[in-house]
N, C-alpha and C positions, 0 to 999 in steps of 0.2 A: 503495501500503501503505500502511495505517496504519498509519505506527509504535510509535504515542506511547501503545496501547491497554492500558489491562489486560488483564491473562489472569486471572479471576480461578479458572478450577478444566480440568480434565479430562476426560473419560468415559476413564482407566485401574485402574487396582488400583491404583494413591494416587493418589488427588487431591491434587495441588501448587500453592500458590494465592497463595505470595511463597520469597521465598528471605531467609532471614539473611545471618544475618556466616558460622552455620559454616555455611550452606548452603540446602537447598529444605525445602522444610515444609506441613506438610496442615494441610489444612480450621480444624484442631483448635488450629495452631499447635506440631505436635509434630514431633520431628525430622524428615527424612525416607531412611533411605539410599542412601547414595549407588547409585552403580549405571551395567550401560559407559556409554550411554545423560541418564543427569544425573546433575554432578557439579558439583560448587564446588570453588572456590581460593585461598584469599588474600584472602575474603569476594565471589568474581564467582561466577553460577551461570549453566551452559547444561544444552540440554537438545535432544533433536532425536527427532520425531515422526511414525514414518509414518504417517496417516491413508487409511480409502480414503472418505474425507469430501471430493470430489470438490467439493465448494461452502461451504470454509472459509473463503473472502475471508467468502461471505456470513456467518460463522455468526461474523471475530470483528470484521469491521465495525459492532459493534451500542451500543445506549446503553451507556458502562460500569454499568448496574445490570442492565444483562442475561449472565449468567454464559453463554457458550461454549461448549458439551461436543461433544470428540473425539472417537471410537473408534481402534482405534489396531489396522494394518494385521499383520500376521505371510506373510503373502501373498496372493496371484494368482492369478490364472486369465486365461486367452490373453486379448487382447482387454480385461483389468483397467486397471483406475489406481490412483494410488497419489499423493497426494502425501503429499514431505519438508521438516518443514516446522521450526524452529530457534528455540528458544527462553536470554531470558536474561534476567540480573536483577543489576542494580548493577553496570551496565558506570560504572568514571569518566571522571568529565565535569570537561573541559577548564575550570576557574576563567575563564577571560581570557577564553572561547567561550563557555564553555554546551556547546560542543558534545560526542558522546560518537567516539572511534575507537577502534571493534569494525570486525574480517576475520575473514572463514574460510576453510578452504581446503574442501570441500566435491569428494569423493569417492566415484564407484562402483561395485565390484570388481563384476563377475561371478565361477560359477560354477566358473571357471578361475580369476580371478586377475587376469584381466588386465582393464584401465583400460576405461571404460564410457564416464564422466566424470569427468573432473579442472579441478577451478579451483583457483586460488589470491589465495590473497588475495581474496577479492575482499572487496569491504565492501562488511557486510550491514550496520554500525548506523553510521552516522555520520552525527550527526541531533541540531540542538540538544532537548538533554530539555527537554521545558518540564517534564515533571514529579519525580516522586518517582525518582528513578533506580534501587527497589529493589524494585520494582514489576514484572514482568514484562510482557518484552513481547517481541515475534514480528520475529522480526527480515529483513530481507532476500533472507539465505541460507535459499532456497525449490526442490524443481524439480515434477516434474509426470513421474510414472513410465511409461504403457504398454507392455503387454506383448504384442511382437507374437511373432503367427504364430511366428516365427522365433529367438526368443529365449534361448536357452539357459534348460534347465533349470534346480530346484538354486536351493541358499541362493548370493542376492547380499547384499555390507556392504555398508556407508552406515557411510563412515568423515565425520566432521567435524569442525575445529578451530577451534573458538572464538577468538582473539584481541583480547585486549585492550589495545591497544596505548600507553597511558595507564597503564596500571598497570605491564603488565609485565609480562602472568600470559597467560598459552596452556591451554583446557582442551579437550585431547583426549578426543569421542565416540565410538560404537557401537550400530551397531542391522544389522538383517537383514531382508530378506524375503523367503521362497517364490516358485521363480515354480511353475507345477503347470503 
């Protein structure tokens, strides 16, 4: 996974290109209001995205001048696939090592509230950061969901907490999708 790739925009309701000290900004440099799935705290920003684009890795692994676009999904039918991706910007970098220290809790809840997936403190962005920390980066915390015929129908909830251990900041994120 190419972790240091700069994300230039998403094909979403609001295109995101960067994270400023106060949070996410759009392509014109205007602040974007926080949502349950895209937040900032103390200069650190994180976002979770559910996409039907199963070629997301190919879209991401392009030259920096190519703008990757990801569609957003809110539902999936039986046999359908979704990718759950997390992005972040401005992680604190250890001045002695140049390393970041970001971990993630990744929980997916079935419609009845039971855990489908529950991973805590996954190393999701522990890298030697070669570029500008304020760029937007794809984290290693991702999940592929396949809607099996036996999966419960209804709303599945995705909870991701992105934790910058060096900065001492945690950002809870929430999104959902409907299995039809």
